[in-house]
GUNU-618658 format. One line per 4 residues: number of its first residue (from 1); for each residue z, y, x of C-alpha. Coordinates in steps of 0.5 Angstrom, whole numbers. Each point is the difference from the previous one (the first is absolute). Layout:
NUM = Z:Y:X; ...;
This chain:
1 = 50:-79:-35; 3:2:6; -6:5:3; -1:3:7;
5 = -3:7:-1; -4:2:7; -3:7:0; 0:6:6;
9 = 6:2:3; 4:4:-4; 1:8:3; -1:7:-3;
13 = -6:-2:-4; 2:1:-7; -6:-3:-3; 1:-6:5;
17 = 7:0:-2; -1:0:-8; -6:-5:0; 5:-5:3;
21 = 5:2:-5; -4:-1:-6; -3:-7:3; 7:-2:1;
25 = 2:3:-7; -5:-4:-4; 1:-6:3; 8:1:-2;
29 = -3:1:-7; -4:-6:0; 7:-4:1; -1:-1:7;
33 = 4:1:7; -4:4:5; 2:2:7; -3:5:4;
37 = -2:-3:7; 2:5:5; -6:-1:5; 1:6:5;
41 = -5:2:5; 4:-1:7; 4:5:4; -2:2:7;
45 = 1:-6:5; 1:-5:-5; -1:-7:2; 0:-6:-4;
49 = 4:-5:5; 5:-6:0; 5:5:-1; -2:3:-6;
53 = -2:-7:-3; 7:-2:2; 3:6:-4; -4:-1:-6;
57 = 5:-6:-2; 6:5:0; -4:6:-4; 2:0:-7;
61 = -6:-2:-5; 0:7:-4; 3:7:0; 2:5:-4;
65 = -3:6:3; -6:2:4; 4:3:5; -4:6:0;
69 = 3:7:3; 4:4:-4; -5:6:1; -5:-4:-4;
73 = 2:1:-7; -5:-5:-4; 5:-5:4; 5:1:-6;
77 = -6:-2:-5; -2:-6:4; 7:-3:1; 2:1:-7;
81 = -7:-3:-4; -3:-5:6; 6:-3:3; 2:-6:1;
85 = -6:-1:5; -1:-5:6; 3:2:7; -6:4:4;
89 = -5:-4:3; -4:3:6; -5:-5:2; -4:-6:-4;
93 = 3:-5:4; 7:2:-2; -2:0:-7; -3:-6:0;
97 = 6:-4:3; 4:3:-6; -4:0:-6; 2:-7:-2;
101 = 8:2:0; -2:4:-6; -3:-5:-5; -5:4:-3;
105 = -4:-3:-6; -5:6:2; -2:5:4; -3:6:-3;
109 = -4:5:5; -2:7:-2; -1:5:-2; -2:7:4;
113 = -4:-1:6; 3:-7:3; -7:-2:2; -2:6:4;
117 = 0:-2:7; 2:7:3; 6:0:-5; 2:-7:1;
121 = -1:0:7; 2:-7:4; 3:-2:-7; -7:-1:-3;
125 = 0:-7:0; 7:0:-4; -3:4:-5; -4:-6:-1;
129 = 6:-4:0; -2:-4:6; 8:-1:1; 0:-5:-5;
133 = -5:-5:3; 6:-3:4; 4:0:-7; 3:-7:-2;
137 = 0:2:-7; -6:1:-5; 1:8:-1; -5:3:-5;
141 = -4:5:4; -2:6:-4; -3:7:1; 1:6:-5;
145 = -4:6:1; -1:-1:7; -4:6:3; -5:1:6;
149 = 1:7:-1; -8:1:1; -6:-2:-3; -3:-2:6;
153 = 2:-6:5; 4:2:5; 2:-7:3; -3:-2:7;
157 = -3:-7:0; 7:-4:2; 4:4:-5; -5:-2:-5;
161 = 0:-7:2; 7:-1:-1; 1:4:-6; -6:-4:-3;
165 = 4:-7:2; 7:2:-3; -2:4:-6; -4:-7:-3;
169 = 7:-3:0; 2:5:-5; 2:-3:-7; -2:7:-3;
173 = -4:6:3; 0:7:-3; -1:7:2; 1:7:-1;
177 = -7:3:0; -7:-2:-3; -3:1:7; 5:-6:3;
181 = -2:-5:-5; -7:1:4; 3:0:7; 4:-7:-2;
185 = -7:-3:-2; -4:2:5; 4:0:6; 6:-5:-2;
189 = -4:-5:-4; 5:1:-6; 0:2:-7; 5:6:-2;
193 = 3:3:-6; 0:7:-1; 7:2:-2; 4:7:-1;
197 = 5:3:6; 7:-3:-2; 2:7:-1; -4:0:-6;
201 = 3:-6:-3; 6:4:-2; 1:6:-5; 1:7:0;
205 = 6:0:-3; 3:-6:5; -2:5:5; 4:6:-3;
209 = 6:-5:-1; 0:0:8; 0:7:1; 5:6:-1;
213 = -1:6:-5; -3:6:3; 5:5:3; 0:6:-3;
217 = -3:4:6; -7:-4:-1; -5:2:-5; -3:-6:-4;
221 = -6:4:-2; -3:0:7; -6:-2:5; 2:-6:4;
225 = -3:-1:7; 1:-7:3; -5:1:6; 0:-5:6;
229 = -5:4:5; 1:7:-2; -6:5:2; -3:6:-2;
233 = -5:-3:-5; 5:-3:-4; 4:6:0; -6:4:-3;
237 = 0:-6:-6; 7:1:-1; 0:8:0; -6:0:-5;
241 = 4:-5:-4; 6:4:0; -4:7:-2; -4:-4:-6;
245 = 7:-3:-3; 4:6:2; 5:-5:3; 4:0:7;
249 = -2:-5:5; 6:-5:2; 1:-5:5; 3:-7:-3;
253 = 7:3:3; 0:5:-5; -1:6:5; -6:5:-1;
257 = -6:-3:4; -1:3:7; -6:2:3; -4:-5:5;
261 = 3:1:7; 6:3:-2; 7:-3:3; 2:-6:-5;
265 = 7:-1:4; 5:-3:-5; -5:-1:-5; -3:-6:-4;
269 = 2:-5:-5; 8:-1:0; 0:-7:-4; -5:-5:-4;
273 = 4:2:-6; -2:8:1; -7:-2:2; -1:-4:-7;
277 = 3:6:-4; -4:5:3; -6:-4:-3; 3:-1:-7;
281 = 2:8:0; -7:2:2; -5:4:-4; -6:-2:5;
285 = 0:-3:6; -5:0:6; 1:-6:5; -4:-3:6;
289 = 5:-6:-1; -2:-7:-3; 7:-1:-3; 0:8:-2;
293 = -6:-2:-4; 3:-6:-3; 6:4:-2; -4:6:-3;
297 = -3:-6:-5; 7:-3:-1; 3:6:-2; -6:3:-4;
301 = -1:6:4; -7:4:1; -2:-1:7; -5:1:6;
305 = -1:-6:5; -2:3:6; -3:-6:4; 2:-1:7;
309 = -6:-4:3; 4:-1:7; 5:-3:-4; -5:-4:-4;
313 = -3:2:-7; -1:-7:-3; 7:0:-2; -1:7:-4;
317 = -7:-2:-3; 3:-7:-2; 6:2:-4; -4:6:-3;
321 = -5:-4:-3; 5:-5:-3; 3:6:-3; -7:3:-2;
325 = 2:6:4; -5:0:5; -2:8:-1; 7:2:3;
329 = -2:-2:7; -2:6:4; -2:0:8; 0:7:1;
333 = 2:7:-3; -7:1:-1; -1:-6:-5; 6:2:-4;
337 = -3:2:-7; 6:4:-3; -2:0:-7; -1:-8:0;
341 = 6:-1:4; 4:4:-6; -3:-4:-5; 6:-4:-4;
345 = 0:-7:2; 0:-6:-5; 6:-3:1; 0:-4:-6;
349 = -6:-4:3; 2:0:7; 7:-3:-2; -4:-5:-5;
353 = -4:-2:6; 6:-1:5; 4:-4:-6; -6:-5:0;
357 = 0:0:8; 8:-1:0; -1:-6:-4; -6:-3:4;
361 = 4:1:7; 7:-2:-3; -4:-6:-2; -3:-2:6;
365 = 7:0:4; 3:-4:-6; -6:-5:1; 0:0:7;
369 = 7:-2:1; -1:-5:-5; -7:-2:2; -3:-7:1;
373 = -6:2:4; -2:3:7; -6:4:-3; 3:7:0;
377 = -3:1:-7; 6:1:-5; -1:2:-7; 6:0:-4;
381 = -1:-3:-7; 3:5:-4; -4:-1:-6; -1:-7:-3;
385 = -3:-1:-7; 2:-6:-4; -4:3:-6; -4:6:-2;
389 = 6:3:-3; 5:-1:5; 2:3:7; 5:-3:5;
393 = 3:4:5; -4:6:-2; -2:5:5; 4:7:-2;
397 = -2:7:2; 5:6:0; -2:7:-1; 5:2:6;
401 = 5:-2:5; 5:-1:-6; -1:-8:0; 0:-5:5;
405 = -5:-6:-1; 1:-7:3; -3:-6:-1; 4:-6:0;
409 = -1:-8:-1; -1:0:-7; 1:7:-3; -1:8:2;
413 = 6:3:2; 0:8:-3; 6:4:3; 2:7:-2;
417 = 1:5:6; 7:3:0; 0:6:-4; -7:-1:-3;
421 = 2:-3:-7; -3:6:-3; -6:1:-6; -7:0:3;
425 = 1:-5:6; -4:-5:-3; -3:-7:3; -5:-4:-3;
429 = -5:-6:0; -6:-2:-3; 0:-4:-7; -3:-6:0;
433 = -4:2:-6; -4:6:-2; 3:4:-6; -4:2:-6;
437 = 2:6:-4; 4:-2:-6; 0:-7:1; 7:-4:1;
441 = 3:-3:6; 6:-5:2; 2:2:7; 5:-5:3;
445 = 4:1:7; 3:-5:4; 5:4:4; 7:1:3;
449 = 3:7:-2; 5:4:4; 2:6:-3; 6:4:-3;
453 = -4:3:-6; 1:-3:-6; -7:-1:-2; -7:0:4;
457 = -6:3:-2; -7:-4:0; -6:4:1; -8:0:0;
461 = -4:5:5; -7:3:-1; -1:1:8; -6:5:-1;
465 = 4:5:-5; 7:-2:4; 3:-1:-7; 5:-4:-2;
469 = 3:-3:-6; 6:-4:-2; -2:-6:-4; 7:-3:0;
473 = 7:0:2; 4:-6:3; 8:0:-1; 4:-2:6;
477 = 7:2:-2; 5:-3:5; -3:-6:1; 1:-3:7;
481 = -7:0:5; -3:-7:-3; -7:-2:-1; -3:2:-7;
485 = -6:0:-4; -2:6:-4; -5:1:-5; -3:6:-4;
489 = -5:1:-5; -4:6:0; -7:4:-2; -4:3:6;
493 = 1:7:-1; -8:1:3; -5:-2:4; 1:0:8;
497 = 7:-2:0; -1:-6:5; 7:0:3; 7:-2:-1;
501 = 5:5:2; 8:1:1; 3:7:1; 6:0:6;
505 = 4:4:-5; 2:-7:-4; 3:-3:7; 6:3:2;
509 = 6:-2:4; 0:-3:7; -6:-5:2; -3:2:-7;
513 = -7:-3:-1; -3:-7:-3; -3:-6:3; -6:-2:-4;
517 = -3:-7:0; -6:1:-5; -2:5:-5; -5:-3:-6;
521 = -3:4:-5; -5:-3:-6; -3:3:-6; 4:-2:-7;
525 = -2:2:-7; 1:7:-2; 5:-1:-6; 5:-3:5;
529 = 2:7:3; 2:6:-4; -3:6:3; 5:4:4;
533 = 1:8:0; -2:3:6; 6:4:1; 0:5:6;
537 = 7:3:2; 0:8:1; 1:-2:8; -6:-5:0;
541 = -5:6:-4; 3:5:5; -1:-4:6; -7:-2:-2;
545 = -2:7:-1; 3:2:6; -4:-5:4; -7:2:-4;
549 = 2:7:3; 1:-2:7; -7:-4:0; -3:6:-3;
553 = 2:4:5; -2:-5:6; -7:0:-3; 0:7:0;
557 = 2:0:7; -5:-5:2; -5:5:-2; 2:6:5;
561 = -6:-3:4; -5:4:-5; -2:7:-1; 7:1:-4;
565 = 4:-2:5; -3:4:5; 0:6:-4; 8:-1:-1;
569 = 1:0:7; -4:6:1; 4:4:-5; 6:-3:3;
573 = -1:3:7; -3:6:-2; 6:2:-5; 4:-1:6;
577 = -3:5:4; -1:5:-6; 8:0:0; 0:1:7;
581 = -4:6:-1; 4:3:-6; 6:0:4; 3:7:1;
585 = 3:-2:7; -7:-2:2; 0:-5:6; -6:0:4;
589 = -3:-7:2; 3:-4:-5; -3:-6:-4; -2:-4:6;
593 = 1:-7:-4; -3:3:-6; -6:3:4; -1:-7:4;
597 = -1:-3:-7; -4:5:-3; -5:-1:6; -1:-7:-1;
601 = 0:0:-8; -6:6:0; -4:-4:6; 1:-6:-5;
605 = -2:4:-6; -7:2:4; -1:-7:3; 0:-3:-7;
609 = -5:5:-3; 5:3:-5; -1:6:-4; 2:6:5;
613 = 0:4:-7; 6:-4:-2; 6:5:-2; 5:-4:4;
617 = -5:0:6; -1:7:0; 7:1:-1; 2:-3:6;
621 = -6:4:4; 2:6:-3; 8:-1:2; -3:-1:7;
625 = -4:6:0; 6:4:-2; 4:-4:5; -4:2:6;
629 = -2:7:-2; 8:2:-1; 1:-3:7; -6:4:3;
633 = 3:7:-3; 7:-2:3; -4:-2:7; 3:-7:0;
637 = -4:-5:4; -1:-6:-5; -6:-3:3; 3:-7:1;
641 = 1:0:-7; -8:3:-1; -2:-6:5; 3:-5:-5;
645 = -6:1:-5; -7:-3:1; -5:6:2; -3:-2:-7;
649 = 6:2:-4; 2:6:5; -7:3:-2; 2:-1:-8;
653 = 7:3:2; -4:6:3; -4:1:-6; 6:0:-5;
657 = 4:5:-3; 8:0:-3; -2:0:-7; 1:-8:-1;
661 = 6:0:4; 6:3:4; 5:5:-2; 0:6:-5;
665 = 6:5:-2; 4:-3:-6; -3:6:-5; -7:-2:2;
669 = -5:-3:-5; -1:-7:2; -7:-1:-4; -3:4:-6;
673 = 5:0:-6; -3:-4:-6; -3:4:-5; 3:-1:-7;
677 = 0:4:-7; 8:-1:0; 5:5:2; 6:-4:-1;
681 = 5:2:5; 3:-6:4; 7:-1:-4; -5:0:-6;
685 = -3:-6:3; 6:-3:2; 4:1:-6; -6:-1:-5;
689 = -3:-6:2; 1:-6:-5; -2:-7:0; -5:0:-6;
693 = -3:-6:-3; -4:3:-6; -6:3:2; -6:4:-4;
697 = -7:-2:0; -2:6:5; -4:-2:6; 4:0:7;
701 = -5:3:5; -1:-3:7; 1:7:3; 7:0:-3;
705 = 2:-7:3; -2:2:6; 4:7:0; 6:-4:-1;
709 = -1:-5:5; -2:6:5; 7:3:-2; 3:-7:1;
713 = -3:0:7; 5:5:2; 6:-5:0; 3:-2:7;
717 = -1:-7:3; 2:-3:6; -3:3:6; -5:3:-5;
721 = -4:-7:-1; -1:1:-7; 0:-7:-2; -1:2:-8;
725 = -6:-2:-4; -2:1:-7; -4:-4:-4; -3:3:-7;
729 = -2:-4:-6; -4:2:-6; -3:-6:-3; 5:-2:-6;
733 = -1:-7:0; 2:0:7; 6:4:-1; 2:-4:-6;
737 = 0:-6:4; 4:3:6; 5:3:-5; 1:-6:-3;
741 = 2:-3:6; 5:6:2; 3:-1:-7; 3:7:0;
745 = -5:3:-5; 1:-4:-6; -1:3:-7; -4:6:3;
749 = -7:2:0; -4:-1:6; 0:6:5; -6:3:1;
753 = 1:-1:8; 4:-5:4; 2:2:7; 3:-5:5;
757 = 4:2:6; 0:-4:6; 2:0:7; -4:-3:6;
761 = 4:-4:5; -5:1:5; 3:7:1; 6:-3:3;
765 = 1:-3:7; 7:-3:1; 4:-5:-4; 6:5:-1;
769 = -6:4:-5; 0:-6:-4; 2:4:-6; -3:7:2;
773 = -6:-1:-5; 5:0:-6; 3:6:3; -6:4:1;
777 = -3:-3:-6; 5:3:-4; 0:7:3; -7:0:-2;
781 = 0:-3:-7; 6:6:-2; -4:5:3; -6:-2:-4;
785 = 4:-1:-6; 1:8:1; -7:1:2; -3:-3:-7;
789 = 5:4:-4; -2:7:4; -7:-1:-1; 2:-1:-8;
793 = 0:-8:-1; 5:-4:-2; 2:-7:3; 5:-6:0;
797 = 2:-4:6; 0:-7:-1; 3:-5:5; -3:-5:4;
801 = 6:-4:1; -2:-7:-2; -1:-7:1; -4:-3:5;
805 = -5:-3:-5; -1:7:-4; -2:3:7; -5:-5:2;
809 = -3:1:-7; 0:7:1; -3:0:7; -5:-5:-2;
813 = -3:5:-6; 0:6:5; -2:-3:6; 4:4:4;
817 = 2:-1:8; 5:-5:1; 3:5:5; 2:5:-6;
821 = 7:-1:-3; 0:2:-8; 5:7:-1; -2:1:-7;
825 = -5:1:-6; 0:7:-3; -3:1:-7; -3:7:0;
829 = -3:4:-6; 0:7:-4; 6:0:-4; 3:4:-6;
833 = 6:4:2; 3:-1:-6; 1:-8:0; 6:-3:1;
837 = 2:-3:7; 7:-4:2; 5:5:2; 2:-4:6;
841 = 6:4:2; 2:1:7; 6:-1:4; 4:6:2;
845 = -1:3:7; 7:-2:2; -1:-8:-2; -6:0:5;
849 = 2:5:6; 5:-3:4; 2:6:5; 3:-3:7;
853 = 5:5:3; 2:-1:7;
């Protein structure tokens, strides 16, 4: 179909430019021929008179340029991707006189705030397609994601009457905000369907293909700010985030953010492509723009949406509600809960929701263009069930933006985005039957495959466990792209596998993917299927374990809101002050950021009624006591820092001492030495320790274990956060069960004591510390092994590098916190020095030490 697209006049508004581009691009992908109708606000003194009407006959119908000034760099994008366009029209009458010349089959109005009176101005009736009333053709009238921009009604009586009259002539009406559905019903007496903004119909990969690679002088790991209406309050939000994330704040032009009120001559976004790249490459986004929020979601970037009531909040609340991200909206800095905002976003859930909404939204557009009614209510019939075992035009969902999903007349078209044909980029749909563990099934798929690969793997998926199992492989060979029906018999790998899935890795080459007409699945006799071995490659296993580790780290990060997280933040900032106090070249007045954070954390600690005898809290208080005492002796005024603390915290600081925090000489004892009966020298301990696996029946005293742990506590840890934990077990049945799962102590009698060293990930505050629990835990474990030998005990470390199922069983037995990662088990007991142990020859120093000369 030849389709006219009408939206607000193109200008420097990147969001407006991109929503127009997206709508035109989607229409092109649906096989249509869209043309942007270039309705402009008239220049000053424009009069639509007889001379203008006479010139209409001479003017060309289309043009290859928007005609914007060369100073406007987004003109390059518009001219490249949105042309040809119609000639410009400066009045409703001029547009009405010429519209029939284009022979449009349909005109689609939208998106953005096309129905906001103060933006549409004199052209408001045109955005309700009033210019079509004189048309001789029967042109379909459709709105896609039209927006009033606000949740309240802003039209006067005349505008309301005219809009109501015109919109009832539409073939289909859809709006961008949920509040607009209500406004259409209450004020215009028409039912409207809620759909996505056009920008959200295209994938992140598609937008990435439009923008350049990052230039060498722009950091990718940065806090991006896209703020339309700057003020001091928004600056406070940005500053707080920058400090919490340890990220520099940048504008979308790639330059450091300037303070509010600073001159911005020569600043600003240079191109649409560069604007897109700034979102693609950001680590976190702060924005008060609707499309800034939209592209944060598209690129899966954590963000804060600073609501702008003067521009209309309905746009923000509606979009965030669709994505399930309502908690990302703030109105003022005082309402920002940084702990909450820094929690990881469940992007899988967000992407799943958007994928379903894309299908619905594109389905509305398809149905509206082919429509047969004027109700304004279109629901694409994506699923037609012939019988209980078959689904036609199945509805697919993608784990990310690697797939484009379009529903056609008789099939669902799946296309892999350029560069996305890699392992892990999945797409799935619901199976028509419920699978039962160890029952046999026959799956049949009627489809057209587009791939250069020699075969395609067919899979089933357990959505709750996010587990995928290959049930069969279809050979493709070098055959031409033709419709085919493939069948695979399989045994259900377990309960909960409710979905059929495909992986993008099976689809390579240009325009790779598949058009799927139907999928059927029915139970068959078990003896018809030979069980398949579930062989997982090294890469598959490594990926699964890495994803598990990442999920565990994110879970621990989410626990930062509890006491453990507060302790970590206290020690992080307190240790920063300690390091400053220990400098020989002491710099008075140092530590503003750390002190500001300690002031907040100590007050929050008291507000939540946590124990003031907690070691981490006492350390922070003691550090600040030492800080203020040092400056008092130096007669340096740091009262501005003192005043940051609440009176209740100030009182505790005054009564504190420097025993728990501060600085001391390197030769000083940090704490009382552990009393032991051993007089072994350090080298005797280091060279004498062995991995012992055979123990005597002599009882192991708790006091000796405690002394060894006290020695291990001397191990260094990042910012002194001391994340290591030790779990002790004596019950022989429990030890037997644990070691049978660990698998490295077979053939030996059970040790009298078993220890488990873990690392509590709530002690770590940012993503780059993802491996720190293992580093600090390893340092602690080695010192513990030396400590055990020093107090007269033998030990053997037993690694916890194991399969996910093994670890789950161990965690279930022990009921340890899900935030703790397993470092190692340690078998402990007394031993006979005459027993044999493995020699375990060590490498020569030269093989280990690499000396780098300048």
